[in-house]
C-alpha positions, 0 to 999 in steps of 0.5 A, spaced: 104 780 408 098 777 405 097 778 397 090 781 396 086 778 390 081 785 390 075 781 386 068 783 387 064 776 388 061 777 381 068 776 378 067 768 381 060 768 378 061 769 371 060 774 366 053 774 366 053 776 373 057 782 372 062 786 368 068 783 372 070 776 369 075 770 372 079 771 366 081 778 368 085 775 374 090 771 370 091 777 365 093 781 371 097 775 375 103 777 380 110 774 380 110 767 383 113 767 390 121 768 391 125 767 397 120 764 401 115 770 401 109 772 397 110 778 393 105 784 395 100 787 390 093 787 388 089 785 383 083 790 380 077 787 377 076 789 370 069 792 371 072 796 377 078 799 373 072 801 368 068 804 373 074 808 376 076 810 369 069 813 368 070 817 374 065 813 378 070 810 383 069 802 385 068 798 391 071 791 393 065 787 396 069 780 397 076 778 396 081 772 396 088 773 400 094 768 401 100 769 405 106 764 407 106 761 414 110 758 419 110 750 419 104 748 423 106 744 429 101 738 427 105 737 421 110 731 422 117 732 421 118 728 415 113 731 411 118 735 407 120 736 400 125 732 396 132 735 394 130 738 387 124 741 390 121 747 395 116 747 400 111 753 402 106 753 407 100 758 406 094 760 409 088 762 404 082 766 406 076 764 401 071 769 399 067 768 405 073 769 410 074 761 411 081 760 412 084 754 408 090 751 410 095 749 404 102 746 403 105 748 396 111 743 393 114 746 387 120 744 383 126 748 384 129 748 377 122 750 373 118 757 373 111 756 375 109 759 367 112 752 365 110 748 370 103 744 371 100 744 378 096 739 381 091 742 386 089 736 391 083 736 395 082 731 401 077 726 403 072 726 408 075 728 415 082 728 412 087 733 411 093 735 406 097 730 409 093 724 406 097 725 399 103 723 396 106 729 394 114 729 394 114 724 388 110 729 384 114 735 385 121 730 384 118 729 377 117 736 375 110 738 377 108 743 383 102 741 388 098 745 392 094 741 397 089 744 401 085 743 408 077 744 406 072 746 411 071 739 412 078 737 414 079 732 420 074 733 426 069 737 421 067 731 417 060 731 415 059 738 418 059 742 411 055 744 406 057 741 399 056 748 395 061 751 400 067 747 398 067 750 392 069 756 395 075 753 398 077 750 391 076 756 388 081 760 393 086 755 392 085 755 384 086 763 384 092 763 388 095 758 384 094 763 378 096 769 381 103 765 383 104 764 375 101 757 374 097 757 367 096 749 367 092 746 373 090 739 374 084 738 379 085 732 384 080 730 389 080 723 393 074 720 396 069 725 398 074 730 395 072 727 388 065 729 387 067 736 390 073 737 384 068 734 379 063 739 381 068 745 380 070 742 374 063 741 371 061 748 373 068 752 372 070 751 365 077 756 366 082 754 360 087 753 365 084 747 368 087 742 363 085 735 367 082 732 373 084 726 377 079 722 381 083 717 386 078 712 390 072 715 387 064 713 388 059 714 383 052 716 386 053 718 394 046 720 396 043 713 393 049 709 396 048 713 403 041 711 403 041 703 400 048 701 402 051 705 408 045 707 412 041 701 410 035 704 415 029 708 412 027 710 419 034 713 421 034 716 414 028 719 414 029 721 421 035 725 419 031 728 413 026 731 418 031 733 423 035 737 417 028 740 415 027 743 422 034 745 423 033 749 416 027 752 418 030 755 424 036 757 421 040 752 425 042 748 419 049 748 420 048 745 427 049 738 429 043 734 429 040 730 435 040 723 431 047 720 428 048 718 421 050 711 419 055 711 414 060 717 415 066 716 411 064 711 407 063 706 412 057 702 414 060 700 421 061 707 422 056 712 426 057 719 428 054 726 428 052 730 422 049 737 420 043 738 417 046 742 411 051 736 410 045 731 410 041 735 405 047 737 400 050 730 400 046 725 403 038 726 401 036 723 395 032 729 393 036 734 394 044 732 394 048 734 389 054 729 390 052 725 384 058 723 380 054 720 375 051 727 373 057 731 374 062 727 370 059 727 363 059 735 364 067 735 365 070 738 359 077 736 360 081 729 360 079 725 366 084 720 370 080 715 375 084 710 380 082 705 385 085 700 389 084 693 387 083 692 395 078 698 396 072 695 400 069 702 401 068 703 393 064 698 390 066 694 384 061 697 380 062 704 381 068 706 377 064 702 371 058 706 372 062 713 372 066 710 366 059 709 362 056 716 364 063 719 362 063 715 355 055 716 354 052 720 348 053 727 349 058 727 354 063 733 354 069 728 357 074 728 351 078 722 354 077 718 360 082 713 363 081 708 369 087 705 373 087 699 378 092 700 383 095 693 385 094 692 393 091 699 394 086 700 399 081 706 399 087 710 401 092 708 396 097 708 401 100 701 400 102 702 393 105 710 392 109 708 387 104 705 382 099 711 384 105 716 382 107 712 375 099 712 373 099 720 375 105 722 371 104 717 365 097 720 364 100 727 365 105 726 360 100 723 355 097 730 355 103 734 354 103 736 361 
């Protein structure tokens, strides 16, 4: 059975948009999953409860739901929880109906209310298998990793602003499971999606942000370092605008884009909505140098010292912005992972040590 978050769309847009607020979600959170299932129930937004009490009734216009699922067939057999943790597979319906596949690792000897949960978002065309999760759960942390709408073969097809809905759905699922301390973690392309969410959602349950393999300013980088072809770059813009005007902005463009996945040697398909929201300098929102200074919680950045996708200057650019005058960032730490490439898979022990030591330094 699914657990229904019966929330109006206004609930996610903040108090200024309506009487229901995101804070009402945490106040009515249900018990966490137990015994391999999901507790049944329904959350009622504050505004809807007020309307019902006044005799005016209420109507739900959108919802987030989640449910446990069987182990997906594409998940390898060795993707398991350590002995002192448990693993659950979930399907989460985002507020627009997109189905977010997810996996949850939880320490078996701790209650969610006493546990910090790390919400992990993959990179371009990746999926939740790309993260080393058992180590964190063995160290006493919960991990909820998701497949966003740009996972696997869907890379370079999404609209940047839609990924927020996937992160939002996972965040409120974690809240309803009983977690009160949540750290956002976004790797590679996921780093900017997490930055955007943290900068525009100042929920007090968000305690920190982890950014592995983070780029600085994707539209500038796409144009000058990845595409390096003004004719191709402008052709993609012209086609994107034509598709936008025709109501086809989510369709693949006739011209392929160079530099997808952060590699100048890669050329592949791209949609108009992806190009305009990530790559075109005049309209892209995928700019970490803008968002990072607007994140009001501590930040950990990690980069492999063998990473050729993230240039040497990019972490320094982000650090400079995070530490600039007027920045909201209370603290930021940068760790280089010895021997690590862009994936950081070569040295998982160093990644785990960096994450755990940083979390503990924050009392998490």
